[in-house]
C-alpha positions as CSV (number, residue, x, y, z in Angstrom):
1,M,-4.8,-4.7,-11.3
2,N,-8.2,-6.3,-11.4
3,Y,-9.6,-8.4,-8.6
4,T,-10.1,-12.0,-9.6
5,E,-13.7,-11.9,-8.6
6,P,-16.2,-9.3,-7.2
7,L,-15.4,-8.1,-3.7
8,I,-17.9,-8.5,-0.9
9,K,-19.4,-5.6,1.0
10,A,-19.2,-5.7,4.8
11,R,-19.5,-3.4,7.9
12,L,-16.5,-3.1,10.1
13,I,-17.1,-3.9,13.8
14,K,-13.5,-3.6,15.0
15,R,-9.9,-4.3,14.1
16,Y,-7.6,-5.9,16.6
17,K,-4.3,-7.8,17.1
18,R,-3.0,-6.1,14.0
19,F,-4.0,-9.0,11.7
20,L,-7.7,-9.5,12.6
21,A,-11.0,-7.7,12.2
22,D,-14.6,-8.5,13.0
23,V,-17.2,-7.6,10.4
24,E,-20.9,-8.0,9.7
25,M,-22.0,-9.2,6.4
26,D,-25.2,-8.2,4.5
27,V,-26.0,-11.9,4.0
28,E,-25.4,-15.1,6.0
29,L,-22.5,-17.2,4.7
30,D,-22.8,-21.0,4.2
31,N,-19.1,-21.6,5.2
32,E,-19.4,-19.4,8.4
33,I,-21.2,-21.2,11.2
34,D,-21.8,-19.6,14.7
35,I,-21.6,-21.4,18.0
36,E,-25.2,-22.6,17.7
37,G,-24.4,-24.3,14.3
38,K,-26.3,-21.7,12.3
39,K,-25.1,-19.7,9.3
40,S,-23.5,-16.5,10.6
41,K,-23.4,-12.9,9.3
42,F,-20.6,-12.0,11.8
43,I,-17.1,-13.3,10.8
44,T,-13.5,-12.7,11.6
45,I,-11.3,-11.7,8.6
46,H,-7.6,-11.4,8.0
47,T,-6.1,-7.9,7.8
48,A,-3.1,-7.6,5.4
49,N,-1.8,-4.5,7.0
50,T,0.4,-4.4,10.0
51,G,0.4,-0.6,10.3
52,S,-1.7,1.7,12.5
53,M,-4.3,2.1,9.7
54,T,-5.0,5.7,10.9
55,G,-8.3,6.8,9.5
56,C,-8.8,3.5,7.7
57,A,-10.4,1.3,10.4
58,I,-13.5,3.3,11.5
59,P,-16.0,1.1,13.3
60,G,-19.3,1.0,11.5
61,S,-17.8,2.0,8.1
62,T,-18.2,0.1,4.9
63,I,-15.3,-2.1,3.9
64,W,-14.8,-4.6,1.0
65,I,-13.3,-8.1,1.5
66,S,-12.1,-10.9,-0.8
67,N,-12.7,-14.6,-0.5
68,S,-9.5,-16.7,-0.8
69,H,-11.4,-20.0,-1.3
70,N,-8.5,-21.6,0.5
71,L,-10.1,-23.9,3.1
72,K,-6.7,-24.5,4.7
73,R,-6.7,-20.9,5.9
74,K,-8.0,-20.2,9.3
75,Y,-9.5,-17.0,8.1
76,L,-11.0,-17.4,4.7
77,Y,-11.7,-13.8,3.9
78,S,-9.3,-10.8,3.6
79,W,-9.8,-7.1,4.0
80,E,-9.1,-5.2,0.8
81,L,-10.7,-1.8,0.9
82,S,-11.8,0.7,3.5
83,S,-13.9,3.8,3.4
84,S,-12.8,7.2,4.7
85,E,-15.1,9.4,6.7
86,Q,-16.0,11.2,3.5
87,G,-16.8,7.8,1.8
88,N,-13.7,7.6,-0.4
89,L,-12.2,4.2,-1.1
90,I,-8.8,3.3,0.5
91,G,-6.7,0.2,-0.4
92,I,-5.4,-1.2,2.8
93,N,-3.7,-4.4,1.5
94,T,0.0,-3.4,1.7
95,M,0.9,-6.6,-0.2
96,L,-0.5,-5.0,-3.3
97,A,1.8,-1.9,-3.3
98,N,4.8,-3.5,-5.0
99,K,2.5,-5.2,-7.6
100,L,0.7,-2.0,-8.4
101,V,4.0,-0.1,-8.9
102,K,5.5,-2.9,-11.0
103,E,2.3,-3.1,-13.2
104,A,2.4,0.7,-13.7
105,I,6.0,0.7,-14.7
106,E,5.5,-2.2,-17.2
107,K,2.5,-0.3,-18.7
108,G,4.4,2.9,-19.0
109,R,2.3,4.9,-16.5
110,I,5.3,6.2,-14.6
111,S,7.1,8.6,-16.8
112,E,10.3,8.8,-14.7
113,L,10.7,5.0,-14.9
114,H,10.1,4.1,-18.5
115,D,13.5,3.5,-20.0
116,F,14.5,0.0,-18.9
117,S,15.3,-3.4,-20.3
118,K,14.8,-5.6,-17.1
119,I,12.8,-5.5,-13.9
120,E,13.6,-7.6,-10.8
121,T,12.0,-7.9,-7.4
122,E,13.3,-8.5,-3.9
123,V,17.0,-8.2,-4.8
124,P,19.5,-8.1,-1.9
125,Y,21.5,-4.8,-1.8
126,G,23.1,-2.3,0.5
127,E,25.1,-2.7,3.7
128,E,22.3,-3.4,6.1
129,K,21.0,-6.7,4.8
130,S,18.2,-5.1,2.8
131,R,16.2,-6.2,-0.2
132,I,15.1,-3.7,-2.8
133,D,11.5,-3.8,-3.8
134,L,12.2,-3.3,-7.5
135,L,15.4,-3.1,-9.4
136,L,15.4,-1.7,-12.9
137,T,18.2,-2.2,-15.4
138,Q,17.9,0.8,-17.8
139,N,18.7,0.5,-21.5
140,D,22.0,2.3,-20.9
141,G,23.0,-0.3,-18.3
142,Q,22.5,1.9,-15.2
143,K,20.8,0.3,-12.2
144,C,17.7,2.0,-10.7
145,Y,16.9,0.9,-7.1
146,I,13.2,1.5,-6.2
147,E,11.9,1.4,-2.6
148,V,8.1,1.3,-2.5
149,K,6.1,2.7,0.4
150,N,2.4,2.1,0.8
151,V,0.6,5.2,1.9
152,T,-3.0,5.3,3.3
153,A,-3.0,8.0,6.1
154,S,-4.4,11.5,5.5
155,F,-4.7,14.1,8.2
156,E,-5.9,17.0,6.0
157,P,-8.0,17.0,2.8
158,G,-6.2,16.1,-0.4
159,V,-2.9,15.4,1.4
160,A,-1.5,12.0,2.3
161,A,1.2,11.5,4.9
162,F,3.9,8.9,5.5
163,P,4.6,7.2,7.8
164,D,1.6,6.6,10.1
165,A,3.8,5.2,12.8
166,V,7.5,5.4,13.7
167,T,9.5,3.3,11.1
168,A,13.1,2.6,11.8
169,R,13.0,0.2,8.9
170,G,11.9,2.9,6.6
171,T,14.7,5.2,7.7
172,K,17.2,2.4,7.1
173,H,15.9,2.0,3.5
174,L,16.5,5.7,2.9
175,R,20.2,5.3,3.9
176,E,20.5,2.3,1.7
177,L,19.2,4.2,-1.3
178,E,21.6,7.1,-0.6
179,L,24.4,4.6,-0.6
180,M,23.3,3.3,-4.1
181,V,23.3,6.9,-5.4
182,R,26.9,7.4,-4.1
183,Q,27.9,4.3,-5.9
184,G,26.6,5.8,-9.2
185,H,23.2,4.2,-9.4
186,R,19.7,5.8,-9.3
187,G,17.8,5.6,-6.0
188,V,14.1,6.2,-5.9
189,I,11.6,6.2,-3.0
190,L,8.1,5.8,-4.5
191,F,5.1,6.5,-2.4
192,C,2.2,4.3,-3.6
193,V,-0.9,6.1,-2.4
194,Q,-3.9,3.6,-2.3
195,R,-6.6,6.2,-2.2
196,D,-8.2,8.4,-4.9
197,D,-8.8,11.6,-2.9
198,I,-5.2,12.7,-2.7
199,Q,-3.2,15.3,-4.7
200,T,-0.1,15.7,-2.5
201,V,2.1,13.6,-0.3
202,R,4.2,14.8,2.6
203,A,6.5,13.4,5.3
204,A,4.6,13.0,8.6
205,K,7.2,14.7,10.7
206,E,4.8,14.9,13.6
207,I,4.8,11.1,13.8
208,D,8.4,10.3,12.9
209,S,10.7,13.3,12.8
210,L,13.8,11.2,12.1
211,Y,12.3,9.7,9.0
212,A,11.2,13.2,7.7
213,Q,14.7,14.6,8.4
214,T,16.4,11.7,6.7
215,L,14.1,11.9,3.7
216,A,15.0,15.6,3.2
217,E,18.7,14.8,3.6
218,V,18.8,11.9,1.1
219,Q,16.9,13.9,-1.4
220,K,19.6,16.6,-1.2
221,N,22.1,13.9,-1.9
222,G,20.4,12.6,-5.0
223,V,17.7,10.2,-4.0
224,E,14.6,10.8,-6.1
225,I,11.2,11.0,-4.5
226,L,8.1,10.1,-6.5
227,A,4.4,9.7,-5.5
228,Y,1.6,8.1,-7.5
229,G,-2.0,7.6,-6.6
230,V,-4.6,5.0,-7.6
231,T,-8.0,5.1,-9.3
232,F,-10.6,2.4,-8.6
233,S,-12.7,0.8,-11.3
234,G,-16.2,-0.6,-11.0
235,D,-19.6,1.0,-10.3
236,E,-21.5,-0.4,-7.3
237,V,-18.8,-3.0,-6.6
238,P,-15.1,-2.1,-7.0
239,D,-13.5,-4.5,-9.5
240,G,-10.0,-3.1,-9.8
241,I,-7.3,-0.8,-8.5
242,H,-4.8,0.9,-10.8
243,L,-1.8,3.2,-10.1
244,T,-2.3,6.0,-12.6
245,K,-2.1,9.5,-11.0
246,K,1.2,11.4,-10.5
247,L,1.1,13.3,-7.2
248,S,3.1,16.2,-5.9
249,V,5.5,15.8,-3.0
250,V,6.1,18.2,-0.2
């Protein structure tokens, strides 16, 4: 996926109230005016990530933001990329995860999910009023239910961990996938890792032991676990994010 226009470099001051962050720009912006009526380098932006963003919201770090050009929005700019302590890029926009996986499937980048005739999104399923992120109809007619999980946390070099906060919703999704497998379909949990410094993904049992336990149980009962990581394109300014790298799962 390529960004529609070049991202804008900024320095993170702080993230707060889950959806907001204060940043400092390199240049003053015409459409951002301070309390004295002057152009401002300090703005508040929208954060498209409701998680804890562990290791992804370091005050003083370089981040990259996008301009929506939507003057009806209260916060015109959105946070897209963070930098880790080592300077690696991290995609923090959770709304992109499903799009990245769908694009990768359609372009044949995910070898385990290549044999399909139809792909649907947000289809109701299960017994707990859930909606599946992606539903593939394979060429032989079998249904493949895919739950996508966005992964950004890393507590050790080269290893990403999910979740970064307790997730009852995530545990529910595992049970729903297990039910689909019992009914004769495929059930897949796909970890979409939006960082390029990762080789392995693991369950963060130190954060949510129930999720980790449930993940192990449903895997034994036939739920498939996949993990893929991204690469970023662009030189000085990132211009795209693409799900391309198969990762190992612990």
